[in-house]
C-alpha positions in Angstrom: -32.4 17.0 -7.7 -29.1 15.4 -9.3 -28.4 12.0 -9.0 -25.6 13.0 -6.2 -28.6 14.4 -4.2 -30.1 10.8 -2.8 -26.9 9.5 -1.1 -27.2 10.9 2.3 -26.2 9.1 5.1 -30.2 8.2 6.4 -30.9 6.6 3.0 -28.8 4.3 2.5 -31.6 1.2 2.7 -30.7 -3.2 2.0 -32.1 -4.9 -0.6 -34.4 -7.4 0.0 -32.8 -10.5 0.5 -33.1 -13.0 -3.1 -31.5 -15.9 -3.8 -29.4 -14.8 -6.2 -27.6 -17.5 -9.3 -24.0 -17.8 -8.1 -22.5 -16.5 -11.0 -24.6 -13.5 -9.5 -22.8 -13.4 -5.6 -20.0 -13.2 -7.4 -20.2 -10.4 -9.2 -21.7 -8.8 -6.5 -18.9 -9.2 -4.8 -16.4 -8.2 -7.1 -18.4 -4.6 -7.8 -18.7 -4.4 -3.8 -14.6 -4.9 -3.7 -13.8 -2.1 -7.0 -15.9 0.5 -4.8 -14.2 -0.5 -1.2 -11.4 -0.5 -3.5 -11.9 2.7 -5.9 -13.2 5.2 -2.4 -9.8 3.8 -0.5 -7.2 4.7 -3.4 -8.9 8.9 -3.6 -8.1 10.1 -0.1 -10.2 13.2 0.3 -14.0 11.0 -0.4 -15.4 10.7 -3.6 -19.5 11.9 -4.3 -21.5 9.2 -6.0 -21.0 11.3 -9.3 -17.6 11.1 -8.9 -17.6 7.3 -8.1 -19.8 6.6 -11.2 -16.7 8.6 -12.9 -13.9 5.8 -11.9 -15.7 2.8 -12.5 -17.5 1.0 -16.1 -21.2 0.3 -13.5 -25.1 1.4 -13.2 -24.8 4.3 -11.4 -28.6 2.6 -10.4 -26.2 -1.0 -8.6 -23.4 1.7 -8.0 -25.8 3.3 -5.5 -27.8 -0.3 -4.0 -24.2 -1.6 -3.3 -22.9 2.1 -1.7 -26.2 2.2 -0.2 -25.6 -1.9 1.1 -21.6 -1.2 2.4 -22.7 1.4 3.8 -25.0 -0.7 6.2 -22.6 -2.5 6.5 -20.3 -0.1 8.1 -17.7 -0.9 5.3 -18.0 2.9 3.8 -19.4 5.5 5.0 -21.0 8.7 4.2 -20.9 12.3 5.5 -23.0 15.3 5.8 -22.0 16.4 2.7 -22.8 13.5 0.4 -19.2 12.1 0.2 -18.6 8.1 0.7 -15.6 7.0 2.5 -14.2 4.0 4.3 -15.7 2.7 7.1 -15.0 1.7 10.1 -15.1 -2.4 9.5 -12.8 -1.5 6.9 -10.2 0.6 9.1 -10.7 -2.7 11.4 -9.9 -5.3 9.4 -7.6 -3.4 7.5 -5.2 -3.3 10.8 -6.0 -6.6 11.8 -4.6 -8.1 8.1 -1.7 -6.0 9.2 -1.2 -7.1 12.2 -1.5 -10.6 11.5 0.7 -10.1 8.5 3.4 -9.2 10.8 3.2 -12.0 12.9 2.8 -14.3 10.3 6.7 -12.9 8.9 8.6 -12.0 11.7 10.1 -15.0 12.3 11.2 -13.9 8.2 12.9 -10.5 9.9 14.4 -12.2 13.2 16.3 -14.5 10.7 17.3 -11.7 8.0 17.6 -9.3 11.2 20.3 -11.9 12.7 22.7 -12.6 9.7 23.6 -8.9 8.5 22.9 -7.4 12.2 20.9 -3.9 10.5 17.7 -2.8 11.2 14.9 -4.5 8.8 11.5 -3.2 8.4 8.4 -5.0 7.2 6.0 -2.3 5.7 2.2 -2.1 3.9 0.8 0.2 0.9 -1.2 2.6 2.6 -2.5 5.1 0.0 0.8 7.6 -1.5 2.7 6.5 1.5 4.4 3.8 3.2 3.6 2.6 6.6 5.8 0.2 8.9 3.6 -2.5 10.2 7.3 -4.1 12.3 10.7 -3.3 12.5 13.8 -5.3 14.3 16.4 -2.7 15.5 19.9 -3.4 15.0 22.0 -4.3 17.8 25.3 -1.9 16.3 25.6 1.1 18.1 25.5 3.3 14.8 21.9 2.0 13.0 18.7 3.8 10.7 15.4 3.0 13.1 12.8 4.6 12.5 9.0 3.8 14.3 6.2 1.0 13.7 3.2 3.3 12.7 5.2 6.0 11.4 4.7 6.7 7.5 7.1 7.9 4.8 6.3 9.3 1.0 6.4 6.9 -1.6 9.0 8.5 -4.2 12.2 8.4 -1.8 12.5 5.3 0.4 13.5 2.5 -1.0 10.5 0.2 0.1 8.3 3.1 -0.9 9.7 2.1 -4.2 9.1 -0.8 -4.6 6.3 -0.3 -3.7 5.9 2.1 -7.1 7.2 -0.1 -9.6 4.7 -3.1 -8.3 1.9 -1.2 -9.4 -0.5 -1.5 -12.5 0.6 1.4 -14.7 -2.5 3.4 -14.7 -2.7 3.8 -10.6 1.3 4.3 -10.9 0.6 7.0 -13.8 -2.3 8.8 -11.1 0.4 8.8 -8.6 2.9 10.6 -10.4 0.7 13.6 -10.7 0.9 14.7 -7.8 4.1 16.7 -7.1 7.3 14.5 -6.0 8.5 16.5 -2.8 12.5 17.1 -2.0 13.9 15.8 1.3 17.6 15.9 0.6 19.7 17.6 -2.2 19.7 13.9 -3.3 15.9 12.8 -3.5 14.0 12.5 -7.4 11.2 15.3 -8.2 11.4 14.5 -12.2 8.7 12.0 -12.2 10.7 10.7 -15.7 13.4 10.4 -13.9 11.9 8.3 -11.5 9.8 6.0 -13.8 12.8 5.5 -15.8 14.3 4.2 -12.4 11.0 2.5 -11.4 11.7 -0.1 -15.1 15.3 -0.9 -13.4 13.7 -2.2 -10.2 10.6 -4.1 -12.0 13.6 -5.8 -13.6 16.2 -6.4 -11.2 13.4 -6.7 -8.2 14.8 -4.5 -5.7 15.1 -0.9 -4.8 17.2 1.4 -3.3 17.2 5.0 -1.3 20.3 6.8 -1.3 19.7 9.1 1.2 17.2 10.6 -0.5 14.7 10.8 1.8 16.6 11.4 5.4 20.8 12.1 4.3 23.1 9.6 6.0 20.2 7.0 6.0 20.8 4.2 3.2 18.2 1.6 1.9 17.4 -1.5 -0.1 13.9 -3.4 -0.4 11.7 -6.0 -2.2 8.5 -5.6 -2.5 5.9 -9.2 -1.3 3.4 -8.6 -4.7 0.3 -11.4 -5.6 -1.6 -11.4 -8.6 -3.8 -8.4 -7.0 -0.9 -6.4 -6.0 1.7 -5.7 -3.5 0.9 -7.3 -0.1 4.1 -5.9 2.4 7.9 -4.7 1.6 10.6 -5.6 3.2 14.0 -2.9 3.2 17.0 -3.1 5.4 17.8 0.5 6.2 21.4 1.5 7.3 23.7 4.1 7.8 24.7 5.5 4.2 28.0 4.8 5.4 28.5 1.5 5.6 26.0 1.0 2.8 27.6 0.9 -0.1 30.7 -2.2 0.9 27.7 -4.0 2.7 25.3 -3.7 -0.4 25.7 -6.5 -2.5 25.6 -9.0 1.1 22.7 -7.4 1.9 20.9 -7.7 -1.2 21.2 -11.0 -1.7 20.1 -11.9 2.3 17.1 -9.7 1.6 16.8 -11.6 -1.9 16.6 -14.7 0.3 14.4 -13.6 3.1 11.9 -12.9 0.4 11.8 -15.8 -1.1 11.4 -17.5 2.3 8.6 -14.2 2.9 7.2 -15.3 -0.9 6.9 -19.0 0.3 5.0 -18.7 3.3 2.3 -16.7 2.4 1.9 -18.8 -0.2 1.2 -21.6 1.3 
C-alpha cells in the first residue's frame, strides 16, 4: 500500500495533546496555513502525494496536520482520497467577505457619490474575481454586474489588478492555463498580458477596455498587504463615456484606495 492510500476520510486522527513550545506552536500554525493555502490554490482537490510535492514538509508531518485539520472541518477528504477545503474554511471565507464589505462600504459610498458611476468591491477567488459589494450608478446608461458573480482574471480590470499583485511563481501557474477570448479586445497571449501587468505594477492602476464585455470599460486598483491581495475596488462604465472621464475616475479611485488602505491598516 502506498503513502496516499493511508489518507482516507475515516483515518484522520488528532494527535495526543502535548505542551509544545511557543516556537513549536507557531511553526505548526504556519504549516497548517501553508497546507490550507496550497489546497485552496489548486482546484479539483489534491491527493496526499500531490500535496507533498508542492510543500517542503515531511510526509508524516503533512499526514498529521491534514488529519487534525480534517477533524476541525478545515479540510475534508473525499472517498477517493482527494483533499479539499472544508466547510469551516468556506464559512470563514463567507464571513470574511461580509465583514470586509461592511468595513469598506463607506469608501464605496463616497466614491460613488463623487463619480456617480457603478463602483464594485471584489476579492480574488482562485482563478476568478468574486464580487462582494456594489453600488450602482444613478445614470440611466450604466454598467451593472451583480454581487456574487465572478469574472475571469485576465480580461477584467479588477482581475488584472489582482494578477499584478500576485507573487511571480503564482502568476506563472495562473498563466499556464489558456486565456479565453471574450471579445475582439481580449488579451489571449500570455506574454502580452505579462507586459501589461508590468505596467500595472508600475502605475498601480489596471484597465479593461471592452476586453470582457463589449461596450463596457473599467478601471481598478488592488488593495494588498504583505501576504498578498485583499480586495479590489473598480469603476466600470459604458465605454463611450469612459475615455473622456478616465482621468477623473482614475484620480478619484486612487484617493478612495488610499482611504481604504488606511482603514484596513488601522
